[in-house]
C-alpha positions, -999 to +999 in steps of 0.1 A: -564-711-225-550-716-260-573-703-287-551-702-317-523-724-331-496-707-352-476-729-375-441-728-389-444-741-424-411-749-441-400-781-425-428-783-400-458-786-423-441-792-457-412-813-469-393-786-487-362-806-495-378-836-513-402-813-531-375-789-544-353-818-554-380-836-573-396-806-590-362-791-600-353-824-616-386-825-635-379-790-649-342-793-655-335-829-666-354-826-699-332-796-706-301-819-703-290-809-668-276-837-647-269-827-611-273-837-575-308-823-570-308-828-532-276-808-530-293-782-552-322-780-527-298-777-498-278-750-514-309-729-522-322-734-487-287-726-473-291-690-485-324-686-467-312-674-433-284-652-445-308-633-469-334-628-442-307-616-417-302-586-439-338-576-432-338-587-396-307-566-389-321-535-404-295-534-432-323-538-457-359-530-457-385-557-458-385-579-489-410-607-497-396-642-494-406-648-530-381-621-540-354-634-516-358-669-531-354-654-566-322-636-556-309-667-537-315-689-568-295-665-589-267-668-563-264-706-564-270-713-601-233-709-610-223-736-585-243-761-605-233-747-640-269-734-644-262-697-649-274-699-685-310-708-676-336-687-692-357-662-672-387-684-678-370-715-663-357-695-633-392-683-626-406-718-629-380-730-604-390-702-580-426-712-582-418-746-568-419-730-533-456-725-539-463-763-543-442-781-517-458-813-505-470-816-469-457-843-447-481-873-447-495-867-412-503-830-418-537-829-437-555-851-412-538-837-382-546-801-392-582-811-399-585-824-363-568-793-348-591-770-368-622-784-350-610-768-318-585-740-326-580-711-349-552-720-372-527-698-390-493-700-405-467-678-388-441-683-414-413-664-431-431-671-463-452-643-478-490-645-481-490-657-518-468-687-509-489-696-479-522-695-498-508-716-526-493-742-502-526-744-482-546-750-514-520-775-528-522-796-496-558-792-487-550-773-455-576-749-441-563-718-423-584-691-406-559-664-415-525-660-431-502-643-406-464-641-401-437-621-418-456-602-444-481-586-419-452-580-395-429-567-422-401-586-404-388-621-403-387-647-375-372-650-350-376-613-345-405-606-320-426-586-344-435-617-364-451-634-334-466-604-317-482-589-349-498-623-355-514-625-321-525-589-324-541-596-358-564-621-341-571-599-312-554-623-288-529-620-261-497-639-269-504-664-240-536-674-259-515-685-289-493-715-293-464-717-318-461-751-335-427-758-351-401-784-357-373-760-349-363-753-313-349-718-321-383-708-335-400-720-303-375-703-280-382-670-298-420-675-296-418-684-259-398-652-252-427-633-266-452-650-243-466-676-266-471-713-256-450-737-276-454-771-293-426-791-309-433-815-337-405-839-346-393-839-383-363-862-382-359-862-420-362-825-427-327-822-442-325-858-452-327-891-432-317-886-396-309-849-399-339-830-384-350-825-348-364-856-331-371-837-299-368-801-287-336-787-274-354-761-254-382-762-228-416-764-245-452-768-234-460-798-257-439-822-278-453-846-303-440-871-329-463-858-356-495-837-361-517-866-352-501-870-318-502-832-312-540-833-319-543-861-293-523-841-267-543-809-272-576-828-272-571-840-237 
């Protein structure tokens, strides 16, 4: 029996691309910067996996995602002729990751799921990011789990197993909810149940996963449909 639902956050619960593009424009346009803000968001996110791989591989000790985001921002700024930004503006940009907007179906879907299950993010985001995103979007979690408590990044097994252990549950009593098949495959290999939620616009219109590419236990078009499926 499933007792807890673990959620991927970036892309599954929140629309990182639109939020980063919009908020970066709000910060930078008044300073006279004219650029492709969607491309800026994509470039920043493009450094995400390579920077975490340094930790996952053991070449680098665990570093909070806030710090990796800060380093990755510095790496991409010259591509957009933004290397002259002040430290204050750079930090304001980095804080955008703390106020990404949820997809429209998320608040109500999560409210329904919370009536029956323990809910927690199992994200590569550190605890401070997760707390701020939950408050920003009105999402109630029972715990903040994932990379910071595991001191490792998904899809390494520690992120999933430490999260189940933190709730005193066997992996089979937990289900990983994500819009990314690779995340679900890794969770399944650790013994968790899996639920795919389609996010076809994650990287722009028609770019995200509309259905899983691996075997999953549940598949839904959005959080509302997932609540319907798990309520039966």
